[in-house]
C-alpha positions in Angstrom: -30.9 -0.8 -8.7 -31.2 -3.9 -6.6 -31.8 -5.9 -9.7 -28.4 -4.6 -11.0 -26.7 -5.8 -7.7 -28.4 -9.2 -8.1 -27.2 -9.5 -11.6 -23.6 -8.5 -10.5 -23.7 -11.2 -7.8 -24.9 -13.9 -10.3 -22.3 -12.8 -12.9 -19.5 -13.1 -10.3 -20.6 -16.5 -9.2 -21.1 -17.8 -12.8 -17.8 -16.4 -14.1 -15.5 -17.5 -11.3 -14.8 -21.1 -10.4 -14.3 -20.0 -6.8 -16.1 -16.8 -5.7 -15.8 -15.5 -2.1 -18.1 -12.7 -1.0 -16.0 -11.1 1.8 -15.6 -8.1 4.0 -12.5 -6.6 2.3 -10.4 -8.1 -0.4 -8.0 -11.1 -0.7 -5.1 -8.7 -0.1 -6.8 -6.7 2.7 -9.5 -8.6 4.5 -11.5 -6.4 6.9 -12.7 -9.1 9.4 -11.3 -12.2 10.9 -13.8 -14.6 9.3 -13.1 -13.2 5.9 -9.3 -13.5 6.6 -9.6 -17.1 7.7 -11.7 -18.1 4.6 -9.3 -16.3 2.2 -6.4 -18.1 4.0 -8.0 -21.5 3.3 -8.3 -20.8 -0.4 -4.8 -19.4 -0.6 -3.6 -22.6 1.0 -5.5 -24.7 -1.6 -3.6 -22.8 -4.2 -6.3 -22.4 -6.9 -7.3 -19.1 -8.3 -10.3 -17.4 -6.6 -12.2 -14.2 -6.8 -13.1 -12.0 -3.8 -16.0 -9.6 -4.0 -15.9 -6.9 -1.3 -19.4 -6.4 0.2 -18.4 -3.4 2.2 -18.7 -0.6 -0.4 -22.5 -1.0 -0.8 -24.6 -2.3 2.1 -27.2 -3.5 -0.4 -24.8 -6.1 -1.7 -24.9 -8.0 1.6 -28.7 -7.8 1.9 -29.3 -9.0 -1.7 -26.6 -11.7 -1.4 -28.1 -13.0 1.8 -31.6 -13.2 0.2 -30.0 -14.9 -2.9 -28.1 -17.6 -0.9 -30.5 -17.8 2.1 -27.4 -17.4 4.4 -27.3 -14.4 6.8 -23.5 -14.0 7.4 -20.4 -13.1 5.4 -18.1 -14.5 4.1 -20.1 -16.6 1.6 -18.3 -19.1 -0.6 -19.4 -20.4 -4.0 -17.6 -23.2 -5.8 -18.6 -24.0 -9.4 -21.7 -21.9 -9.0 -22.9 -23.7 -5.9 -23.2 -22.1 -2.4 -20.9 -24.0 0.0 -21.3 -22.0 3.2 -19.5 -19.5 5.4 -16.2 -19.5 7.3 -16.9 -22.2 9.8 -18.3 -24.7 7.2 -15.4 -24.0 4.8 -12.8 -24.3 7.5 -14.3 -27.5 8.8 -14.5 -29.0 5.3 -10.8 -28.0 4.7 -9.6 -29.6 7.9 -11.5 -32.8 7.2 -10.0 -32.9 3.6 -13.5 -32.5 2.0 -13.0 -29.1 0.4 -9.9 -29.8 -1.7 -11.5 -32.6 -3.8 -14.6 -30.4 -4.3 -12.3 -27.6 -5.6 -10.3 -30.0 -7.8 -13.5 -31.3 -9.3 -14.8 -27.8 -10.0 -11.6 -26.9 -11.9 -11.9 -30.0 -14.0 -15.4 -29.1 -15.1 -15.1 -25.4 -15.3 -12.4 -23.1 -16.9 -10.2 -21.5 -14.3 -11.0 -17.8 -13.8 -8.3 -15.2 -13.2 -7.2 -14.9 -9.5 -8.8 -12.1 -7.4 
């Protein structure tokens, strides 16, 4: 069963240019850190996918093992792990996140939003 969750995680990362693993959804974040991270990507204005980790506690455990990052949210851009809320927010404020996202959309086909 945990192999199924790992495969789901990999599939979401691979099939979405921007993939956010969050508590809650883009329309209904369930924690402040997830809400702030989602707000950053809404501000950038490119389509992104959120994966709610709350329905199954094993998702968070397997995701953290996969990314080697203990907290949620976790952000992946073009298949690469970027970081959590603080890193993404800082990159956005410094103007470093936007070019990374733009480059990802030039090399990868945009995925449907949320």
